[in-house]
NUGU-928352 format. One record per residue (C-alpha): residue in three letters; residue number from 1; x, y, z. Coordinates in pm, whole numbers, plus 50000, padded with zeros to 5 digits. Each point is the difference from the previous one (the first is absolute). Layout:
BEGIN
+-----+-----+-------+-------+-------+
|   r |   k |  east | north |    up |
+-----+-----+-------+-------+-------+
| ALA | NUM |     X |     Y |     Z |
...
+-----+-----+-------+-------+-------+
This chain:
BEGIN
+-----+-----+-------+-------+-------+
|   r |   k |  east | north |    up |
+-----+-----+-------+-------+-------+
| MET |   1 | 72035 | 26096 | 92546 |
| ILE |   2 | 49851 | 49979 | 50352 |
| ILE |   3 | 50245 | 50267 | 50121 |
| ILE |   4 | 49894 | 50261 | 49740 |
| GLU |   5 | 49630 | 49919 | 50051 |
| SER |   6 | 50048 | 50056 | 50383 |
| ILE |   7 | 50165 | 50323 | 49944 |
| ILE |   8 | 49733 | 50116 | 49754 |
| LEU |   9 | 49755 | 49922 | 50273 |
| GLU |  10 | 50185 | 50212 | 50244 |
| VAL |  11 | 50027 | 50295 | 49757 |
| GLU |  12 | 49630 | 49964 | 49937 |
| LYS |  13 | 49937 | 50048 | 50384 |
| PHE |  14 | 50250 | 50305 | 49994 |
| ASN |  15 | 49806 | 50157 | 49710 |
| GLN |  16 | 49671 | 49944 | 50177 |
| SER |  17 | 50138 | 50156 | 50320 |
| ILE |  18 | 50074 | 50316 | 49792 |
| LYS |  19 | 49661 | 49998 | 49848 |
| ASP |  20 | 49844 | 49949 | 50351 |
| ALA |  21 | 50209 | 50310 | 50126 |
| LEU |  22 | 49889 | 50211 | 49711 |
| ASP |  23 | 49633 | 49915 | 50072 |
| SER |  24 | 50013 | 50016 | 50380 |
| LYS |  25 | 50184 | 50321 | 50011 |
| LYS |  26 | 49795 | 50150 | 49718 |
| ILE |  27 | 50326 | 50091 | 49818 |
| SER |  28 | 49898 | 49975 | 49638 |
| ASN |  29 | 49633 | 50062 | 49940 |
| THR |  30 | 50033 | 49943 | 49619 |
| GLY |  31 | 50098 | 49643 | 50043 |
| GLU |  32 | 50267 | 50043 | 49732 |
| ALA |  33 | 50288 | 49913 | 50228 |
| SER |  34 | 49832 | 49685 | 50133 |
| ARG |  35 | 49903 | 49880 | 49650 |
| SER |  36 | 50357 | 50052 | 49872 |
| ILE |  37 | 50163 | 49750 | 50238 |
| TYR |  38 | 50075 | 49664 | 49849 |
| ILE |  39 | 50269 | 49734 | 49999 |
| ASP |  40 | 50244 | 49924 | 49719 |
| TYR |  41 | 50204 | 49674 | 50021 |
| GLY |  42 | 50223 | 49769 | 49811 |
| SER |  43 | 50183 | 49675 | 50086 |
| ASP |  44 | 50254 | 50205 | 50207 |
| PHE |  45 | 49838 | 50318 | 50114 |
| VAL |  46 | 49685 | 50134 | 50158 |
| LYS |  47 | 49919 | 50379 | 49993 |
| SER |  48 | 49718 | 50203 | 50150 |
| ILE |  49 | 49919 | 50287 | 49767 |
| GLY |  50 | 49775 | 50314 | 50050 |
| ILE |  51 | 49942 | 50333 | 49878 |
| PHE |  52 | 50294 | 50241 | 50023 |
| TYR |  53 | 49846 | 50213 | 50269 |
| LEU |  54 | 49975 | 49721 | 50269 |
| GLU |  55 | 50314 | 50156 | 50137 |
| PHE |  56 | 49813 | 50321 | 50076 |
| LEU |  57 | 49721 | 49786 | 50159 |
| ASP |  58 | 50270 | 49872 | 50227 |
| THR |  59 | 50227 | 50289 | 50083 |
| GLY |  60 | 49793 | 50296 | 49883 |
| ARG |  61 | 50113 | 50285 | 49805 |
| GLY |  62 | 50209 | 50267 | 50150 |
| PRO |  63 | 49965 | 50372 | 49972 |
| GLY |  64 | 50163 | 50177 | 49715 |
| LYS |  65 | 49860 | 49951 | 49651 |
| PHE |  66 | 49642 | 50036 | 49900 |
| PRO |  67 | 49850 | 49650 | 49938 |
| PRO |  68 | 49840 | 49900 | 49660 |
| LEU |  69 | 49653 | 50150 | 49994 |
| GLN |  70 | 49814 | 49730 | 49796 |
| PRO |  71 | 50023 | 49726 | 50259 |
| LEU |  72 | 49887 | 50263 | 50261 |
| ILE |  73 | 49712 | 50087 | 49770 |
| ASP |  74 | 49895 | 49626 | 49967 |
| TRP |  75 | 50033 | 49971 | 50379 |
| ALA |  76 | 49783 | 50299 | 50063 |
| LYS |  77 | 49734 | 49870 | 49761 |
| ASN |  78 | 49985 | 49663 | 50165 |
| LYS |  79 | 50027 | 50108 | 50349 |
| PHE |  80 | 49756 | 50288 | 50003 |
| GLY |  81 | 49780 | 49936 | 49686 |
| VAL |  82 | 50052 | 50350 | 49872 |
| SER |  83 | 49987 | 50160 | 49656 |
| ASP |  84 | 50325 | 50037 | 49779 |
| ARG |  85 | 50031 | 50365 | 50099 |
| GLU |  86 | 49965 | 49939 | 50380 |
| ALA |  87 | 50239 | 49694 | 49964 |
| LYS |  88 | 50266 | 50233 | 49841 |
| GLN |  89 | 49966 | 50249 | 50286 |
| ILE |  90 | 50021 | 49727 | 50255 |
| ALA |  91 | 50296 | 49843 | 49821 |
| TYR |  92 | 50194 | 50345 | 49977 |
| LEU |  93 | 49938 | 50074 | 50367 |
| THR |  94 | 50109 | 49651 | 50112 |
| GLY |  95 | 50303 | 50019 | 49777 |
| ARG |  96 | 50094 | 50333 | 50141 |
| LYS |  97 | 49980 | 49843 | 50350 |
| ILE |  98 | 50201 | 49694 | 49896 |
| ALA |  99 | 50266 | 50233 | 49854 |
| ALA | 100 | 50024 | 50191 | 50315 |
| LEU | 101 | 49962 | 49730 | 50261 |
| GLY | 102 | 50023 | 49660 | 49841 |
| THR | 103 | 49724 | 49734 | 50009 |
| GLU | 104 | 49842 | 49861 | 50320 |
| ILE | 105 | 50188 | 49687 | 49945 |
| PHE | 106 | 50336 | 50186 | 49978 |
| LEU | 107 | 49915 | 50175 | 50331 |
| ASN | 108 | 49882 | 49672 | 50169 |
| ASN | 109 | 50145 | 49691 | 49839 |
| SER | 110 | 49762 | 49766 | 50193 |
| LYS | 111 | 49716 | 50135 | 49770 |
| GLY | 112 | 50186 | 49844 | 49706 |
| ILE | 113 | 49993 | 49630 | 49885 |
| GLU | 114 | 50297 | 49932 | 50232 |
| LEU | 115 | 50199 | 49809 | 49732 |
| LYS | 116 | 50320 | 49956 | 50200 |
| GLU | 117 | 49819 | 49793 | 50276 |
| LYS | 118 | 49815 | 49809 | 49719 |
| ILE | 119 | 50330 | 49918 | 49832 |
| VAL | 120 | 50153 | 49870 | 50329 |
| ILE | 121 | 49703 | 49768 | 50040 |
| LEU | 122 | 50023 | 49886 | 49644 |
| ARG | 123 | 50371 | 49914 | 50033 |
| GLU | 124 | 49927 | 49796 | 50311 |
| ASN | 125 | 49701 | 49821 | 49838 |
| ILE | 126 | 50197 | 49925 | 49680 |
| ASN | 127 | 50300 | 49857 | 50196 |
| LYS | 128 | 49757 | 49770 | 50195 |
| ALA | 129 | 49808 | 49902 | 49685 |
| ALA | 130 | 50319 | 49929 | 49804 |
| LEU | 131 | 50142 | 49788 | 50279 |
| GLU | 132 | 49677 | 49795 | 50022 |
| ALA | 133 | 49974 | 49970 | 49629 |
| THR | 134 | 50361 | 49896 | 49977 |
| LYS | 135 | 49944 | 49726 | 50260 |
| ILE | 136 | 49695 | 49876 | 49803 |
| GLU | 137 | 50209 | 50002 | 49676 |
| ILE | 138 | 50286 | 49807 | 50161 |
| LYS | 139 | 49769 | 49742 | 50141 |
| GLN | 140 | 49838 | 49958 | 49657 |
| GLN | 141 | 50336 | 49966 | 49840 |
| LEU | 142 | 50115 | 49738 | 50254 |
| ASN | 143 | 49678 | 49810 | 49955 |
| ARG | 144 | 50047 | 49994 | 49614 |
| PHE | 145 | 50360 | 49868 | 50058 |
| LYS | 146 | 49875 | 49740 | 50251 |
| GLN | 147 | 49735 | 49882 | 49745 |
| ALA | 148 | 50245 | 49985 | 49714 |
| PHE | 149 | 50239 | 49806 | 50228 |
| LEU | 150 | 49721 | 49760 | 50101 |
| LYS | 151 | 49891 | 49945 | 49639 |
| GLN | 152 | 50346 | 49940 | 49898 |
| LYS | 153 | 50093 | 49770 | 50269 |
| TYR | 154 | 49684 | 49808 | 50057 |
| GLY | 155 | 49814 | 50070 | 49685 |
| LEU | 156 | 49724 | 50176 | 50203 |
+-----+-----+-------+-------+-------+
């Protein structure tokens, strides 16, 4: 159980690094992306789960198709504190620009959450944590065997 707990701890740090990037780079002003990130786990798995558009907050959206308007309307309302009508105008113009050029994150990936780098760090940290947890579990198991042996042999 120590191994899964240590992996959960590392995934919690990973999730926090994503939330920190969202905040420090002012990527998601609604906070929905940050609130959506959580951990799911069982006896043999640990998953970091977040809203579907985290990918776009990492790599951006390339030019081509017009993006969905409602998220842009919500963004405009939150970012600029404007009326519904003004938010729709801003959303339409922003969507047109995204369809033509892509998002800023697409144009400059360092403005995104830099997920690939965070995953590399997560893998390294999980490997270290799992190794340390395995050592602890082995020592604990050996100690239990030793105690059982001593109890059986000497009645201790």
